[in-house]
Backbone as numpy.savetxt, mean C-alpha at the origin, in Angstrom:
# Nx Ny Nz CAx CAy CAz Cx Cy Cz
-20.69 -4.76 6.31 -19.95 -5.24 7.28 -20.69 -4.62 8.29
-20.93 -5.14 9.60 -21.88 -4.43 10.74 -20.17 -4.56 11.79
-20.76 -4.01 12.78 -19.90 -3.76 13.73 -19.63 -5.15 14.67
-20.43 -6.19 14.55 -20.75 -7.41 15.27 -19.36 -8.39 14.30
-19.24 -8.00 12.82 -18.67 -8.27 12.01 -16.95 -8.41 12.01
-17.21 -6.70 12.73 -15.64 -6.39 13.12 -15.05 -7.28 13.94
-15.61 -7.36 15.46 -15.24 -7.74 15.95 -14.77 -8.93 16.35
-15.09 -10.15 15.09 -14.93 -11.21 14.86 -13.81 -11.16 14.65
-13.12 -10.24 13.49 -12.08 -10.21 12.88 -10.76 -10.54 13.62
-9.74 -11.01 13.40 -8.29 -11.52 14.24 -8.02 -10.02 13.87
-6.82 -9.54 15.03 -5.81 -7.86 14.45 -5.08 -7.88 13.39
-4.62 -8.99 13.17 -3.95 -9.26 11.56 -5.32 -8.63 10.44
-6.03 -9.65 10.78 -7.44 -9.28 9.57 -7.73 -7.46 9.59
-8.16 -6.91 10.95 -8.34 -5.73 10.95 -7.10 -4.91 10.86
-5.72 -5.22 10.53 -4.64 -4.09 10.12 -4.75 -3.78 8.60
-5.07 -5.55 7.93 -5.12 -5.62 6.67 -6.32 -4.72 6.25
-7.67 -4.43 6.64 -8.38 -4.01 6.03 -8.06 -2.45 6.44
-7.71 -2.08 7.62 -7.54 -0.59 7.88 -6.56 0.07 6.95
-5.30 -0.71 6.73 -4.26 -0.31 5.48 -4.62 -0.16 4.30
-5.75 -1.00 3.80 -6.49 -0.84 2.54 -6.99 0.38 2.33
-7.90 0.74 3.41 -8.86 1.96 3.67 -8.06 3.17 3.74
-7.13 3.28 4.18 -6.32 4.00 4.83 -5.31 4.56 3.27
-4.86 3.64 2.23 -4.41 3.58 0.75 -5.42 4.45 0.03
-6.89 3.79 -0.05 -7.90 4.45 -0.75 -8.15 5.76 -0.79
-7.91 6.27 0.62 -8.45 7.75 1.25 -7.18 8.39 0.31
-6.10 8.10 1.04 -4.74 8.84 0.98 -4.44 9.03 -0.49
-4.17 7.95 -1.54 -3.92 7.76 -2.84 -5.59 8.54 -3.90
-6.38 9.06 -2.80 -7.62 9.64 -4.07 -7.06 10.80 -4.79
-7.61 10.74 -5.96 -6.95 11.74 -6.97 -8.22 12.54 -7.09
-7.67 13.87 -7.02 -8.69 15.23 -7.29 -8.22 15.26 -8.71
-9.36 16.60 -9.46 -9.26 17.29 -10.63 -8.17 18.17 -10.31
-7.62 18.72 -9.31 -6.49 19.34 -9.27 -5.42 18.91 -8.89
-5.26 17.90 -8.44 -3.90 16.83 -8.31 -3.35 16.58 -9.45
-1.88 16.74 -9.39 -1.10 16.53 -10.55 -0.63 14.97 -10.37
-0.36 14.35 -11.53 0.09 13.10 -11.30 0.95 12.76 -10.47
2.08 13.13 -10.22 3.50 13.34 -9.95 3.09 13.61 -8.73
2.33 14.45 -7.93 2.52 14.27 -6.66 1.94 13.08 -6.09
1.13 12.31 -7.09 0.61 10.74 -6.04 1.93 9.80 -6.19
2.84 10.46 -6.04 4.00 9.50 -5.90 5.22 9.87 -5.47
4.98 10.94 -4.58 6.11 11.48 -3.65 6.35 11.31 -2.43
5.66 9.96 -1.84 5.74 9.45 -0.98 5.72 7.77 -0.47
6.62 7.50 0.32 6.81 6.18 0.28 5.53 5.32 0.52
5.48 4.09 -0.07 4.15 3.50 0.07 3.99 2.61 1.56
2.40 2.80 1.42 2.22 2.06 3.25 1.85 1.05 3.17
1.83 0.26 2.16 1.57 -0.86 2.06 1.90 -1.39 0.72
2.08 -3.37 0.61 2.13 -4.04 -0.36 1.07 -4.00 -1.43
1.58 -3.50 -2.65 0.41 -3.33 -3.49 -0.25 -4.83 -3.86
0.32 -5.94 -3.78 0.14 -7.12 -4.11 -0.88 -7.54 -3.19
-0.56 -7.35 -1.47 -1.18 -8.53 -0.67 -1.76 -7.49 0.17
-1.39 -6.08 0.17 -1.78 -5.14 1.35 -0.75 -5.19 2.79
0.30 -6.25 2.88 1.17 -6.54 4.08 1.78 -5.13 3.98
1.89 -5.00 5.78 2.63 -3.69 6.18 3.79 -4.11 6.21
4.46 -5.29 6.09 6.15 -5.96 6.27 6.74 -5.72 5.09
7.09 -4.88 4.53 8.01 -4.77 3.39 9.00 -3.84 3.98
10.32 -4.00 3.22 11.46 -3.37 3.35 11.99 -2.70 2.17
13.02 -1.98 2.40 13.37 -0.92 1.24 14.61 -2.07 0.45
14.91 -2.40 -0.76 15.49 -3.47 -1.38 16.21 -2.98 -2.87
16.99 -1.78 -2.32 17.89 -1.33 -3.54 17.02 0.10 -4.25
17.61 -0.27 -5.71 17.29 0.97 -6.60 16.86 0.29 -7.62
16.07 0.44 -8.98 16.15 0.13 -10.07 15.74 1.23 -10.99
16.47 1.68 -11.85 16.37 2.94 -12.75 16.23 4.24 -12.02
17.17 4.20 -10.77 16.87 5.58 -9.68 15.52 5.54 -8.88
14.98 3.96 -9.10 13.51 4.12 -8.49 13.75 3.48 -7.65
13.37 3.66 -5.77 13.61 3.00 -4.54 12.60 1.45 -4.70
13.47 0.47 -4.99 12.63 -0.67 -4.68 12.48 -1.22 -3.47
11.03 -2.14 -3.18 10.52 -2.46 -1.81 10.49 -3.99 -1.88
10.56 -4.95 -0.99 10.17 -5.96 -1.24 9.24 -6.39 0.26
8.51 -7.13 -0.27 7.16 -7.69 0.86 7.61 -9.15 1.48
7.95 -9.07 2.78 8.29 -10.43 3.44 7.35 -11.33 3.37
5.44 -10.55 3.45 4.79 -11.49 3.07 4.57 -12.72 1.69
4.37 -11.94 1.12 3.63 -12.69 -0.37 5.31 -12.71 -1.16
6.08 -12.26 -0.64 8.09 -12.68 -1.29 7.64 -11.75 -2.90
7.20 -10.30 -3.09 6.67 -9.85 -4.43 8.14 -8.60 -4.55
8.60 -7.89 -4.95 9.25 -6.85 -5.39 8.11 -5.94 -6.01
8.46 -4.43 -5.41 7.31 -3.17 -5.94 8.24 -2.16 -5.90
7.57 -0.91 -6.42 7.94 0.47 -6.44 6.93 1.16 -5.96
7.15 2.35 -5.55 5.71 3.23 -5.55 4.80 3.73 -6.73
5.45 3.11 -8.12 4.52 3.21 -9.04 4.04 1.89 -9.91
4.06 1.17 -9.00 3.63 -0.48 -9.07 2.04 -0.36 -9.35
1.69 -0.83 -10.44 0.12 -0.60 -10.85 -0.57 0.62 -11.04
0.45 1.24 -11.53 0.25 2.54 -12.63 0.55 2.40 -13.72
-0.24 3.27 -14.56 0.23 3.11 -16.13 1.57 4.07 -16.28
């Protein structure tokens, strides 16, 4: 993707790409990272659609649940992990 391609994107598209890049960099696991250290933060975006529009939505077995306002799905900070 070139700079000219980025200039053609809408602000929503740029936010979507930025959120995914930020998440990839932030969640990068190194050899000295313990697995539980990866889950000690609130999510930055919805793991299903990448939206930044989500809210806390109660608890499930002691874990905070979140609700995405864009894709209408629920998730927790461990969604998509083993």
